[in-house]
N, C-alpha and C positions, 0 to 999 in steps of 0.2 A: 318701180314699186315692187316689192317682194311680197309673196303670199306665204304665210307660215304653213309648214307641213302639219297636217292633222292626221293622227293615227287613230283609226276607228277599231271597233271590235271586229275580229275576223268573222266572215260570213260562212255559210255552208260550203261553198266551193273551196275556200281556203282551208277550212278545217278538214275537209276530205283529203286534200293534197297532203296536209301535215300527217294525217292518219296513215295514208298510203306510204309515205316516206318512212314513218316509224315501223310499219309492217315489213318493209323491205330491209331496213337496217337491223331490226331486233327479232323479227319473226313473230308469228301469230301466238304460239304458246307462251312466250315470254310476256307479250303484251297482255294476254288474258290474265296471267298470274299477277302482273303489276296492277291491272285494273281491279282485280279481286282484293289484293292487299290494300290498295288505297281506299276502296269502298269499305272494307272492314275497319280500317283505321278511322274513317269518317263516322262510322256507326258505333265506334267505341268497343271494338272487339277486344278479347283478352290478349294479353301480351304473348301468351304461349302460341295462340293461333297465328299472330303476326310473325313471330319468330320462325314458326314452321314454314310459313309461306316464304319468308326471306331465305331460309335454307334451301327450299325448293327452287327459288329463282337462282341462287348461287349454283346449284347443281345443273340447272338448264344452261346457264352461262358457260359452265365448264364443259358440258357436252357440245355446245356450239363451237367453242374454241377447239375442242378435240376434232370435231368434224372438219372445221376449216383447216386445221393442220394436216389432216389426212388428205384432204382435197389438194392442198398445196404440194404435198409429197407426191401424189399421183400425177399432178401436172408436171412436176420436175422429171419424173421418170419417162413421160411421153415425149 
């Protein structure tokens, strides 16, 4: 006799682990901006505000990529 798998709503420990993984992968500033952008879109913010936040997120992603490239170059020199 087989028992079907039941997928429930994730509880607090699971959500905490997901949040910590997101912080490790994306970084705190990026998550804050994404949270603010999604909150503004839910509240019906102006298109200009959302576009400004999207530009800022893109800038932060570029800075993160630049820092990672610099770190990689530094590791190769050592």
